[in-house]
C-alpha positions in Angstrom: 127.8 90.3 109.7 124.4 88.5 109.0 122.5 86.3 109.7 122.4 82.7 108.8 119.9 80.5 109.8 117.2 80.8 113.4 115.6 78.5 115.3 112.9 78.5 117.5 114.3 76.0 120.5 111.7 74.4 123.0 112.4 76.3 126.1 109.7 79.5 126.4 111.5 82.0 124.6 114.6 81.9 123.5 116.5 80.8 119.8 119.2 79.9 118.3 120.6 82.7 116.0 123.9 80.7 113.9 126.0 84.5 113.0 128.4 85.0 110.2 130.6 87.9 110.5 132.4 88.8 107.4 136.0 88.3 106.3 136.8 92.2 105.6 134.7 92.7 109.7 136.7 90.8 111.1 140.5 91.5 109.7 139.2 95.4 110.1 139.0 94.0 113.5 141.9 92.1 114.0 143.7 95.9 113.4 142.5 97.4 115.8 143.5 94.8 118.5 146.8 94.6 116.8 147.1 97.6 117.4 146.1 98.0 121.2 148.1 94.7 122.4 151.2 95.4 120.3 152.6 97.5 123.1 153.0 94.6 125.7 154.9 92.5 123.4 158.5 92.5 122.9 160.3 90.4 120.0 163.7 90.1 120.2 164.9 92.5 117.9 162.0 95.2 117.4 161.6 97.9 120.3 159.0 97.3 122.2 155.4 97.9 120.8 157.0 98.2 117.0 157.0 94.8 115.7 155.2 93.9 112.6 151.8 92.3 112.8 152.6 89.0 111.0 156.2 88.6 113.2 154.6 88.3 116.2 152.3 86.3 113.8 154.6 84.2 113.0 156.0 84.0 116.3 152.7 83.4 118.2 150.7 81.3 115.4 148.7 83.3 113.8 145.4 83.3 115.8 146.9 85.3 119.0 144.6 88.3 117.9 141.6 86.0 117.5 140.3 86.1 120.5 139.8 89.3 121.6 139.1 90.8 117.7 135.6 88.7 117.9 134.7 89.5 121.3 134.9 93.5 119.4 133.1 91.8 116.2 130.3 89.9 118.7 128.1 92.0 120.0 127.5 94.2 117.1 126.8 91.4 114.2 124.2 89.5 117.3 121.8 92.6 118.0 121.8 92.9 113.8 121.4 89.0 113.8 117.6 89.2 115.9 116.3 92.3 114.3 117.0 90.3 111.0 115.3 87.5 112.5 113.0 89.7 113.7 113.4 88.6 117.7 114.4 91.3 120.9 117.2 90.1 122.7 117.3 90.2 126.5 120.1 88.1 127.9 122.6 85.7 126.1 122.9 82.6 127.7 126.2 80.7 125.7 127.8 81.4 122.6 129.6 79.1 120.6 132.2 79.7 117.6 131.9 76.8 115.2 134.1 78.2 112.0 136.5 80.3 111.5 137.7 81.3 107.8 138.1 84.4 105.8 136.1 86.0 108.6 133.4 83.5 111.2 130.8 82.2 111.9 129.0 81.7 115.5 126.1 79.7 116.9 124.4 82.1 119.5 121.6 81.1 121.8 119.7 83.9 123.1 116.1 84.7 125.9 114.4 87.0 123.9 111.1 89.4 124.7 108.0 87.4 125.3 104.7 87.6 123.5 102.6 89.1 125.8 98.5 89.4 124.8 96.3 91.5 127.4 92.7 90.7 126.5 89.3 93.0 127.8 91.8 94.5 130.0 89.1 97.0 130.9 87.0 95.5 132.1 88.5 94.4 134.9 88.5 96.2 138.6 91.0 96.0 141.5 
């Protein structure tokens, strides 16, 4: 998982991060999702929950587990990228997957903590 690009948007405290999740991490997430979801999938010729992953992917397409695997991967990848960029995330406005090939790349628009500077606070009386 790595930060690919970071840029500050025109809106106050908004950033756009482009983050890449490596193939190895994505494959581990796909295996985890397969093990969880295989129990719900009926494949003719196999007992319920016993169909191999490649058979399920052949029937439903190789992308059948992608959405859930990406949902598992992106929070950690996003927070690692924000830490690498030196910002602290307050909220995530949007996430858009831009590329899926031996891992995946996504673009996230985030709101970060504002920079606050207080000057001469000792002289203030209530």
